[in-house]
mmCIF file of the N, C-alpha and C atoms, coordinates in Angstrom:
data_MODEL
# 
_entry.id   MODEL 
# 
loop_
_atom_site.group_PDB 
_atom_site.id 
_atom_site.type_symbol 
_atom_site.label_atom_id 
_atom_site.label_alt_id 
_atom_site.label_comp_id 
_atom_site.label_asym_id 
_atom_site.label_entity_id 
_atom_site.label_seq_id 
_atom_site.pdbx_PDB_ins_code 
_atom_site.Cartn_x 
_atom_site.Cartn_y 
_atom_site.Cartn_z 
_atom_site.occupancy 
_atom_site.B_iso_or_equiv 
_atom_site.pdbx_formal_charge 
_atom_site.auth_seq_id 
_atom_site.auth_comp_id 
_atom_site.auth_asym_id 
_atom_site.auth_atom_id 
_atom_site.pdbx_PDB_model_num 
ATOM 1   N N  . MET A 1 1  ? -57.553  75.880 -259.640 1.00 0.00 ? 1  MET A N  1 
ATOM 2   C CA . MET A 1 1  ? -58.727  75.048 -259.663 1.00 0.00 ? 1  MET A CA 1 
ATOM 3   C C  . MET A 1 1  ? -59.408  75.127 -258.306 1.00 0.00 ? 1  MET A C  1 
ATOM 4   N N  . CYS A 1 2  ? -60.720  75.217 -258.290 1.00 0.00 ? 2  CYS A N  1 
ATOM 5   C CA . CYS A 1 2  ? -61.494  75.307 -257.054 1.00 0.00 ? 2  CYS A CA 1 
ATOM 6   C C  . CYS A 1 2  ? -62.623  74.289 -257.077 1.00 0.00 ? 2  CYS A C  1 
ATOM 7   N N  . TRP A 1 3  ? -62.942  73.778 -255.901 1.00 0.00 ? 3  TRP A N  1 
ATOM 8   C CA . TRP A 1 3  ? -63.985  72.765 -255.763 1.00 0.00 ? 3  TRP A CA 1 
ATOM 9   C C  . TRP A 1 3  ? -64.865  73.082 -254.578 1.00 0.00 ? 3  TRP A C  1 
ATOM 10  N N  . LYS A 1 4  ? -66.129  72.635 -254.644 1.00 0.00 ? 4  LYS A N  1 
ATOM 11  C CA . LYS A 1 4  ? -67.016  72.583 -253.490 1.00 0.00 ? 4  LYS A CA 1 
ATOM 12  C C  . LYS A 1 4  ? -67.239  71.105 -253.225 1.00 0.00 ? 4  LYS A C  1 
ATOM 13  N N  . VAL A 1 5  ? -67.106  70.687 -251.959 1.00 0.00 ? 5  VAL A N  1 
ATOM 14  C CA . VAL A 1 5  ? -67.277  69.279 -251.600 1.00 0.00 ? 5  VAL A CA 1 
ATOM 15  C C  . VAL A 1 5  ? -68.286  69.187 -250.458 1.00 0.00 ? 5  VAL A C  1 
ATOM 16  N N  . CYS A 1 6  ? -69.278  68.324 -250.616 1.00 0.00 ? 6  CYS A N  1 
ATOM 17  C CA . CYS A 1 6  ? -70.286  68.105 -249.584 1.00 0.00 ? 6  CYS A CA 1 
ATOM 18  C C  . CYS A 1 6  ? -69.732  67.144 -248.534 1.00 0.00 ? 6  CYS A C  1 
ATOM 19  N N  . ARG A 1 7  ? -69.784  67.558 -247.271 1.00 0.00 ? 7  ARG A N  1 
ATOM 20  C CA . ARG A 1 7  ? -69.302  66.713 -246.174 1.00 0.00 ? 7  ARG A CA 1 
ATOM 21  C C  . ARG A 1 7  ? -70.208  65.506 -245.938 1.00 0.00 ? 7  ARG A C  1 
ATOM 22  N N  . SER A 1 8  ? -71.471  65.593 -246.356 1.00 0.00 ? 8  SER A N  1 
ATOM 23  C CA . SER A 1 8  ? -72.416  64.507 -246.111 1.00 0.00 ? 8  SER A CA 1 
ATOM 24  C C  . SER A 1 8  ? -72.368  63.405 -247.168 1.00 0.00 ? 8  SER A C  1 
ATOM 25  N N  . CYS A 1 9  ? -72.416  63.794 -248.445 1.00 0.00 ? 9  CYS A N  1 
ATOM 26  C CA . CYS A 1 9  ? -72.495  62.791 -249.517 1.00 0.00 ? 9  CYS A CA 1 
ATOM 27  C C  . CYS A 1 9  ? -71.248  62.737 -250.397 1.00 0.00 ? 9  CYS A C  1 
ATOM 28  N N  . SER A 1 10 ? -70.279  63.605 -250.149 1.00 0.00 ? 10 SER A N  1 
ATOM 29  C CA . SER A 1 10 ? -69.013  63.685 -250.898 1.00 0.00 ? 10 SER A CA 1 
ATOM 30  C C  . SER A 1 10 ? -69.166  64.188 -252.328 1.00 0.00 ? 10 SER A C  1 
ATOM 31  N N  . ARG A 1 11 ? -70.312  64.753 -252.664 1.00 0.00 ? 11 ARG A N  1 
ATOM 32  C CA . ARG A 1 11 ? -70.506  65.332 -253.997 1.00 0.00 ? 11 ARG A CA 1 
ATOM 33  C C  . ARG A 1 11 ? -69.475  66.432 -254.214 1.00 0.00 ? 11 ARG A C  1 
ATOM 34  N N  . MET A 1 12 ? -68.854  66.452 -255.410 1.00 0.00 ? 12 MET A N  1 
ATOM 35  C CA . MET A 1 12 ? -67.856  67.463 -255.752 1.00 0.00 ? 12 MET A CA 1 
ATOM 36  C C  . MET A 1 12 ? -68.347  68.273 -256.951 1.00 0.00 ? 12 MET A C  1 
ATOM 37  N N  . VAL A 1 13 ? -68.203  69.594 -256.857 1.00 0.00 ? 13 VAL A N  1 
ATOM 38  C CA . VAL A 1 13 ? -68.624  70.490 -257.926 1.00 0.00 ? 13 VAL A CA 1 
ATOM 39  C C  . VAL A 1 13 ? -67.479  71.443 -258.235 1.00 0.00 ? 13 VAL A C  1 
ATOM 40  N N  . ASP A 1 14 ? -67.123  71.557 -259.502 1.00 0.00 ? 14 ASP A N  1 
ATOM 41  C CA . ASP A 1 14 ? -66.114  72.513 -259.942 1.00 0.00 ? 14 ASP A CA 1 
ATOM 42  C C  . ASP A 1 14 ? -66.720  73.901 -259.847 1.00 0.00 ? 14 ASP A C  1 
ATOM 43  N N  . VAL A 1 15 ? -65.955  74.861 -259.378 1.00 0.00 ? 15 VAL A N  1 
ATOM 44  C CA . VAL A 1 15 ? -66.469  76.215 -259.208 1.00 0.00 ? 15 VAL A CA 1 
ATOM 45  C C  . VAL A 1 15 ? -65.396  77.208 -259.658 1.00 0.00 ? 15 VAL A C  1 
ATOM 46  N N  . ASP A 1 16 ? -65.846  78.342 -260.177 1.00 0.00 ? 16 ASP A N  1 
ATOM 47  C CA . ASP A 1 16 ? -64.898  79.397 -260.548 1.00 0.00 ? 16 ASP A CA 1 
ATOM 48  C C  . ASP A 1 16 ? -64.137  79.833 -259.306 1.00 0.00 ? 16 ASP A C  1 
ATOM 49  N N  . CYS A 1 17 ? -62.856  80.082 -259.464 1.00 0.00 ? 17 CYS A N  1 
ATOM 50  C CA . CYS A 1 17 ? -62.026  80.506 -258.339 1.00 0.00 ? 17 CYS A CA 1 
ATOM 51  C C  . CYS A 1 17 ? -62.359  81.937 -257.936 1.00 0.00 ? 17 CYS A C  1 
ATOM 52  N N  . ALA A 1 18 ? -61.973  82.269 -256.731 1.00 0.00 ? 18 ALA A N  1 
ATOM 53  C CA . ALA A 1 18 ? -62.192  83.614 -256.205 1.00 0.00 ? 18 ALA A CA 1 
ATOM 54  C C  . ALA A 1 18 ? -61.465  84.634 -257.066 1.00 0.00 ? 18 ALA A C  1 
ATOM 55  N N  . VAL A 1 19 ? -62.024  85.808 -257.130 1.00 0.00 ? 19 VAL A N  1 
ATOM 56  C CA . VAL A 1 19 ? -61.394  86.889 -257.884 1.00 0.00 ? 19 VAL A CA 1 
ATOM 57  C C  . VAL A 1 19 ? -60.874  87.934 -256.907 1.00 0.00 ? 19 VAL A C  1 
ATOM 58  N N  . GLY A 1 20 ? -59.996  88.778 -257.381 1.00 0.00 ? 20 GLY A N  1 
ATOM 59  C CA . GLY A 1 20 ? -59.438  89.813 -256.529 1.00 0.00 ? 20 GLY A CA 1 
ATOM 60  C C  . GLY A 1 20 ? -58.253  89.292 -255.740 1.00 0.00 ? 20 GLY A C  1 
ATOM 61  N N  . HIS A 1 21 ? -57.995  89.895 -254.598 1.00 0.00 ? 21 HIS A N  1 
ATOM 62  C CA . HIS A 1 21 ? -56.854  89.536 -253.745 1.00 0.00 ? 21 HIS A CA 1 
ATOM 63  C C  . HIS A 1 21 ? -57.092  88.163 -253.120 1.00 0.00 ? 21 HIS A C  1 
ATOM 64  N N  . THR A 1 22 ? -56.207  87.225 -253.381 1.00 0.00 ? 22 THR A N  1 
ATOM 65  C CA . THR A 1 22 ? -56.347  85.858 -252.858 1.00 0.00 ? 22 THR A CA 1 
ATOM 66  C C  . THR A 1 22 ? -55.068  85.440 -252.151 1.00 0.00 ? 22 THR A C  1 
ATOM 67  N N  . PRO A 1 23 ? -54.854  85.882 -250.915 1.00 0.00 ? 23 PRO A N  1 
ATOM 68  C CA . PRO A 1 23 ? -53.598  85.592 -250.213 1.00 0.00 ? 23 PRO A CA 1 
ATOM 69  C C  . PRO A 1 23 ? -53.365  84.108 -249.958 1.00 0.00 ? 23 PRO A C  1 
ATOM 70  N N  . CYS A 1 24 ? -54.420  83.308 -249.876 1.00 0.00 ? 24 CYS A N  1 
ATOM 71  C CA . CYS A 1 24 ? -54.234  81.881 -249.594 1.00 0.00 ? 24 CYS A CA 1 
ATOM 72  C C  . CYS A 1 24 ? -53.626  81.129 -250.772 1.00 0.00 ? 24 CYS A C  1 
ATOM 73  N N  . LEU A 1 25 ? -53.577  81.747 -251.942 1.00 0.00 ? 25 LEU A N  1 
ATOM 74  C CA . LEU A 1 25 ? -53.011  81.077 -253.106 1.00 0.00 ? 25 LEU A CA 1 
ATOM 75  C C  . LEU A 1 25 ? -51.524  81.363 -253.281 1.00 0.00 ? 25 LEU A C  1 
ATOM 76  N N  . THR A 1 26 ? -50.958  82.159 -252.391 1.00 0.00 ? 26 THR A N  1 
ATOM 77  C CA . THR A 1 26 ? -49.531  82.456 -252.415 1.00 0.00 ? 26 THR A CA 1 
ATOM 78  C C  . THR A 1 26 ? -48.909  81.886 -251.153 1.00 0.00 ? 26 THR A C  1 
ATOM 79  N N  . ALA A 1 27 ? -47.995  80.918 -251.311 1.00 0.00 ? 27 ALA A N  1 
ATOM 80  C CA . ALA A 1 27 ? -47.375  80.272 -250.151 1.00 0.00 ? 27 ALA A CA 1 
ATOM 81  C C  . ALA A 1 27 ? -46.510  81.263 -249.381 1.00 0.00 ? 27 ALA A C  1 
ATOM 82  N N  . ALA A 1 28 ? -46.603  81.220 -248.042 1.00 0.00 ? 28 ALA A N  1 
ATOM 83  C CA . ALA A 1 28 ? -45.771  82.086 -247.209 1.00 0.00 ? 28 ALA A CA 1 
ATOM 84  C C  . ALA A 1 28 ? -44.302  81.700 -247.347 1.00 0.00 ? 28 ALA A C  1 
ATOM 85  N N  . ASP A 1 29 ? -44.043  80.414 -247.538 1.00 0.00 ? 29 ASP A N  1 
ATOM 86  C CA . ASP A 1 29 ? -42.671  79.915 -247.706 1.00 0.00 ? 29 ASP A CA 1 
ATOM 87  C C  . ASP A 1 29 ? -42.717  78.800 -248.738 1.00 0.00 ? 29 ASP A C  1 
ATOM 88  N N  . ASP A 1 30 ? -42.074  78.996 -249.882 1.00 0.00 ? 30 ASP A N  1 
ATOM 89  C CA . ASP A 1 30 ? -42.123  77.980 -250.934 1.00 0.00 ? 30 ASP A CA 1 
ATOM 90  C C  . ASP A 1 30 ? -41.139  76.834 -250.712 1.00 0.00 ? 30 ASP A C  1 
ATOM 91  N N  . SER A 1 31 ? -40.280  76.932 -249.701 1.00 0.00 ? 31 SER A N  1 
ATOM 92  C CA . SER A 1 31 ? -39.309  75.873 -249.361 1.00 0.00 ? 31 SER A CA 1 
ATOM 93  C C  . SER A 1 31 ? -38.500  75.406 -250.561 1.00 0.00 ? 31 SER A C  1 
ATOM 94  N N  . GLY A 1 32 ? -38.226  76.304 -251.494 1.00 0.00 ? 32 GLY A N  1 
ATOM 95  C CA . GLY A 1 32 ? -37.440  75.960 -252.665 1.00 0.00 ? 32 GLY A CA 1 
ATOM 96  C C  . GLY A 1 32 ? -38.242  75.386 -253.827 1.00 0.00 ? 32 GLY A C  1 
ATOM 97  N N  . PHE A 1 33 ? -39.552  75.172 -253.622 1.00 0.00 ? 33 PHE A N  1 
ATOM 98  C CA . PHE A 1 33 ? -40.398  74.641 -254.696 1.00 0.00 ? 33 PHE A CA 1 
ATOM 99  C C  . PHE A 1 33 ? -40.668  75.714 -255.732 1.00 0.00 ? 33 PHE A C  1 
ATOM 100 N N  . GLU A 1 34 ? -40.778  75.312 -256.978 1.00 0.00 ? 34 GLU A N  1 
ATOM 101 C CA . GLU A 1 34 ? -41.290  76.194 -258.021 1.00 0.00 ? 34 GLU A CA 1 
ATOM 102 C C  . GLU A 1 34 ? -42.779  75.891 -258.116 1.00 0.00 ? 34 GLU A C  1 
ATOM 103 N N  . ILE A 1 35 ? -43.581  76.689 -257.456 1.00 0.00 ? 35 ILE A N  1 
ATOM 104 C CA . ILE A 1 35 ? -45.025  76.438 -257.386 1.00 0.00 ? 35 ILE A CA 1 
ATOM 105 C C  . ILE A 1 35 ? -45.673  76.942 -258.662 1.00 0.00 ? 35 ILE A C  1 
ATOM 106 N N  . ASP A 1 36 ? -46.399  76.040 -259.342 1.00 0.00 ? 36 ASP A N  1 
ATOM 107 C CA . ASP A 1 36 ? -47.050  76.421 -260.591 1.00 0.00 ? 36 ASP A CA 1 
ATOM 108 C C  . ASP A 1 36 ? -48.569  76.298 -260.549 1.00 0.00 ? 36 ASP A C  1 
ATOM 109 N N  . GLU A 1 37 ? -49.103  75.859 -259.412 1.00 0.00 ? 37 GLU A N  1 
ATOM 110 C CA . GLU A 1 37 ? -50.555  75.711 -259.328 1.00 0.00 ? 37 GLU A CA 1 
ATOM 111 C C  . GLU A 1 37 ? -50.971  75.654 -257.866 1.00 0.00 ? 37 GLU A C  1 
ATOM 112 N N  . ALA A 1 38 ? -52.172  76.147 -257.589 1.00 0.00 ? 38 ALA A N  1 
ATOM 113 C CA . ALA A 1 38 ? -52.753  76.052 -256.254 1.00 0.00 ? 38 ALA A CA 1 
ATOM 114 C C  . ALA A 1 38 ? -54.206  75.604 -256.403 1.00 0.00 ? 38 ALA A C  1 
ATOM 115 N N  . GLU A 1 39 ? -54.727  74.928 -255.393 1.00 0.00 ? 39 GLU A N  1 
ATOM 116 C CA . GLU A 1 39 ? -56.112  74.473 -255.405 1.00 0.00 ? 39 GLU A CA 1 
ATOM 117 C C  . GLU A 1 39 ? -56.817  74.971 -254.158 1.00 0.00 ? 39 GLU A C  1 
ATOM 118 N N  . VAL A 1 40 ? -58.103  75.248 -254.301 1.00 0.00 ? 40 VAL A N  1 
ATOM 119 C CA . VAL A 1 40 ? -58.924  75.659 -253.175 1.00 0.00 ? 40 VAL A CA 1 
ATOM 120 C C  . VAL A 1 40 ? -60.106  74.704 -253.095 1.00 0.00 ? 40 VAL A C  1 
ATOM 121 N N  . ILE A 1 41 ? -60.415  74.248 -251.884 1.00 0.00 ? 41 ILE A N  1 
ATOM 122 C CA . ILE A 1 41 ? -61.566  73.370 -251.674 1.00 0.00 ? 41 ILE A CA 1 
ATOM 123 C C  . ILE A 1 41 ? -62.475  74.023 -250.638 1.00 0.00 ? 41 ILE A C  1 
ATOM 124 N N  . TYR A 1 42 ? -63.732  74.253 -251.029 1.00 0.00 ? 42 TYR A N  1 
ATOM 125 C CA . TYR A 1 42 ? -64.737  74.769 -250.112 1.00 0.00 ? 42 TYR A CA 1 
ATOM 126 C C  . TYR A 1 42 ? -65.524  73.565 -249.582 1.00 0.00 ? 42 TYR A C  1 
ATOM 127 N N  . TRP A 1 43 ? -65.563  73.394 -248.265 1.00 0.00 ? 43 TRP A N  1 
ATOM 128 C CA . TRP A 1 43 ? -66.274  72.274 -247.644 1.00 0.00 ? 43 TRP A CA 1 
ATOM 129 C C  . TRP A 1 43 ? -67.592  72.756 -247.050 1.00 0.00 ? 43 TRP A C  1 
ATOM 130 N N  . GLY A 1 44 ? -68.615  71.929 -247.145 1.00 0.00 ? 44 GLY A N  1 
ATOM 131 C CA . GLY A 1 44 ? -69.913  72.259 -246.566 1.00 0.00 ? 44 GLY A CA 1 
ATOM 132 C C  . GLY A 1 44 ? -70.901  71.160 -246.887 1.00 0.00 ? 44 GLY A C  1 
ATOM 133 N N  . ARG A 1 45 ? -72.182  71.517 -246.993 1.00 0.00 ? 45 ARG A N  1 
ATOM 134 C CA . ARG A 1 45 ? -73.203  70.537 -247.365 1.00 0.00 ? 45 ARG A CA 1 
ATOM 135 C C  . ARG A 1 45 ? -73.947  71.036 -248.592 1.00 0.00 ? 45 ARG A C  1 
ATOM 136 N N  . CYS A 1 46 ? -74.232  70.122 -249.515 1.00 0.00 ? 46 CYS A N  1 
ATOM 137 C CA . CYS A 1 46 ? -74.920  70.469 -250.763 1.00 0.00 ? 46 CYS A CA 1 
ATOM 138 C C  . CYS A 1 46 ? -76.402  70.749 -250.469 1.00 0.00 ? 46 CYS A C  1 
ATOM 139 N N  . PRO A 1 47 ? -77.103  71.384 -251.411 1.00 0.00 ? 47 PRO A N  1 
ATOM 140 C CA . PRO A 1 47 ? -78.519  71.708 -251.196 1.00 0.00 ? 47 PRO A CA 1 
ATOM 141 C C  . PRO A 1 47 ? -79.384  70.478 -250.889 1.00 0.00 ? 47 PRO A C  1 
ATOM 142 N N  . GLU A 1 48 ? -79.101  69.362 -251.537 1.00 0.00 ? 48 GLU A N  1 
ATOM 143 C CA . GLU A 1 48 ? -79.893  68.156 -251.303 1.00 0.00 ? 48 GLU A CA 1 
ATOM 144 C C  . GLU A 1 48 ? -79.707  67.639 -249.882 1.00 0.00 ? 48 GLU A C  1 
ATOM 145 N N  . CYS A 1 49 ? -78.468  67.630 -249.385 1.00 0.00 ? 49 CYS A N  1 
ATOM 146 C CA . CYS A 1 49 ? -78.210  67.162 -248.021 1.00 0.00 ? 49 CYS A CA 1 
ATOM 147 C C  . CYS A 1 49 ? -78.779  68.130 -246.995 1.00 0.00 ? 49 CYS A C  1 
ATOM 148 N N  . LEU A 1 50 ? -78.732  69.423 -247.278 1.00 0.00 ? 50 LEU A N  1 
ATOM 149 C CA . LEU A 1 50 ? -79.347  70.403 -246.382 1.00 0.00 ? 50 LEU A CA 1 
ATOM 150 C C  . LEU A 1 50 ? -80.852  70.190 -246.294 1.00 0.00 ? 50 LEU A C  1 
ATOM 151 N N  . ALA A 1 51 ? -81.477  69.952 -247.448 1.00 0.00 ? 51 ALA A N  1 
ATOM 152 C CA . ALA A 1 51 ? -82.925  69.726 -247.471 1.00 0.00 ? 51 ALA A CA 1 
ATOM 153 C C  . ALA A 1 51 ? -83.290  68.443 -246.722 1.00 0.00 ? 51 ALA A C  1 
ATOM 154 N N  . ALA A 1 52 ? -82.493  67.394 -246.916 1.00 0.00 ? 52 ALA A N  1 
ATOM 155 C CA . ALA A 1 52 ? -82.765  66.120 -246.241 1.00 0.00 ? 52 ALA A CA 1 
ATOM 156 C C  . ALA A 1 52 ? -82.604  66.272 -244.733 1.00 0.00 ? 52 ALA A C  1 
ATOM 157 N N  . ALA A 1 53 ? -81.648  67.073 -244.302 1.00 0.00 ? 53 ALA A N  1 
ATOM 158 C CA . ALA A 1 53 ? -81.418  67.260 -242.870 1.00 0.00 ? 53 ALA A CA 1 
ATOM 159 C C  . ALA A 1 53 ? -82.533  68.067 -242.218 1.00 0.00 ? 53 ALA A C  1 
ATOM 160 N N  . SER A 1 54 ? -83.169  68.965 -242.966 1.00 0.00 ? 54 SER A N  1 
ATOM 161 C CA . SER A 1 54 ? -84.223  69.798 -242.391 1.00 0.00 ? 54 SER A CA 1 
ATOM 162 C C  . SER A 1 54 ? -85.606  69.175 -242.542 1.00 0.00 ? 54 SER A C  1 
ATOM 163 N N  . ALA A 1 55 ? -85.727  68.119 -243.347 1.00 0.00 ? 55 ALA A N  1 
ATOM 164 C CA . ALA A 1 55 ? -87.016  67.452 -243.540 1.00 0.00 ? 55 ALA A CA 1 
ATOM 165 C C  . ALA A 1 55 ? -87.349  66.617 -242.311 1.00 0.00 ? 55 ALA A C  1 
ATOM 166 N N  . PRO A 1 56 ? -88.611  66.616 -241.894 1.00 0.00 ? 56 PRO A N  1 
ATOM 167 C CA . PRO A 1 56 ? -88.986  65.786 -240.742 1.00 0.00 ? 56 PRO A CA 1 
ATOM 168 C C  . PRO A 1 56 ? -88.838  64.305 -241.089 1.00 0.00 ? 56 PRO A C  1 
ATOM 169 N N  . THR A 1 57 ? -88.407  63.534 -240.118 1.00 0.00 ? 57 THR A N  1 
ATOM 170 C CA . THR A 1 57 ? -88.236  62.098 -240.346 1.00 0.00 ? 57 THR A CA 1 
ATOM 171 C C  . THR A 1 57 ? -89.572  61.391 -240.198 1.00 0.00 ? 57 THR A C  1 
ATOM 172 N N  . ALA A 1 58 ? -89.661  60.182 -240.707 1.00 0.00 ? 58 ALA A N  1 
ATOM 173 C CA . ALA A 1 58 ? -90.908  59.401 -240.628 1.00 0.00 ? 58 ALA A CA 1 
ATOM 174 C C  . ALA A 1 58 ? -91.250  59.104 -239.164 1.00 0.00 ? 58 ALA A C  1 
ATOM 175 N N  . SER A 1 59 ? -90.266  58.802 -238.333 1.00 0.00 ? 59 SER A N  1 
ATOM 176 C CA . SER A 1 59 ? -90.542  58.485 -236.936 1.00 0.00 ? 59 SER A CA 1 
ATOM 177 C C  . SER A 1 59 ? -91.033  59.722 -236.174 1.00 0.00 ? 59 SER A C  1 
ATOM 178 N N  . ALA A 1 60 ? -90.491  60.895 -236.491 1.00 0.00 ? 60 ALA A N  1 
ATOM 179 C CA . ALA A 1 60 ? -90.953  62.118 -235.843 1.00 0.00 ? 60 ALA A CA 1 
ATOM 180 C C  . ALA A 1 60 ? -92.373  62.411 -236.261 1.00 0.00 ? 60 ALA A C  1 
ATOM 181 N N  . HIS A 1 61 ? -92.696  62.174 -237.521 1.00 0.00 ? 61 HIS A N  1 
ATOM 182 C CA . HIS A 1 61 ? -94.045  62.403 -238.033 1.00 0.00 ? 61 HIS A CA 1 
ATOM 183 C C  . HIS A 1 61 ? -95.020  61.429 -237.362 1.00 0.00 ? 61 HIS A C  1 
ATOM 184 N N  . ALA A 1 62 ? -94.641  60.184 -237.200 1.00 0.00 ? 62 ALA A N  1 
ATOM 185 C CA . ALA A 1 62 ? -95.495  59.187 -236.586 1.00 0.00 ? 62 ALA A CA 1 
ATOM 186 C C  . ALA A 1 62 ? -95.762  59.543 -235.123 1.00 0.00 ? 62 ALA A C  1 
ATOM 187 N N  . SER A 1 63 ? -94.766  60.001 -234.397 1.00 0.00 ? 63 SER A N  1 
ATOM 188 C CA . SER A 1 63 ? -94.974  60.358 -232.992 1.00 0.00 ? 63 SER A CA 1 
ATOM 189 C C  . SER A 1 63 ? -95.858  61.590 -232.854 1.00 0.00 ? 63 SER A C  1 
ATOM 190 N N  . GLU A 1 64 ? -95.811  62.500 -233.832 1.00 0.00 ? 64 GLU A N  1 
ATOM 191 C CA . GLU A 1 64 ? -96.680  63.676 -233.798 1.00 0.00 ? 64 GLU A CA 1 
ATOM 192 C C  . GLU A 1 64 ? -98.123  63.249 -233.985 1.00 0.00 ? 64 GLU A C  1 
ATOM 193 N N  . GLN A 1 65 ? -98.376  62.247 -234.835 1.00 0.00 ? 65 GLN A N  1 
ATOM 194 C CA . GLN A 1 65 ? -99.745  61.781 -235.075 1.00 0.00 ? 65 GLN A CA 1 
ATOM 195 C C  . GLN A 1 65 ? -100.324 61.083 -233.867 1.00 0.00 ? 65 GLN A C  1 
ATOM 196 N N  . LEU A 1 66 ? -99.481  60.470 -233.024 1.00 0.00 ? 66 LEU A N  1 
ATOM 197 C CA . LEU A 1 66 ? -99.952  59.782 -231.852 1.00 0.00 ? 66 LEU A CA 1 
ATOM 198 C C  . LEU A 1 66 ? -100.332 60.742 -230.732 1.00 0.00 ? 66 LEU A C  1 
ATOM 199 N N  . SER A 1 67 ? -99.834  61.961 -230.791 1.00 0.00 ? 67 SER A N  1 
ATOM 200 C CA . SER A 1 67 ? -100.114 62.940 -229.721 1.00 0.00 ? 67 SER A CA 1 
ATOM 201 C C  . SER A 1 67 ? -101.501 63.491 -229.790 1.00 0.00 ? 67 SER A C  1 
# 
């Protein structure tokens, strides 16, 4: 199972897992566990939070009008 999680708003989205060679899904040492599942979480910012961060703020816009 794989997820994308937004660091800003905590939005979680299910995503298809990586294909091909995936070394991070094989434990280097299983410590005696019978491992039957692995999870991957991709962290970052969602498109909405990225857009909000790049949008000019109202105070910045107001100071530009005063110049």
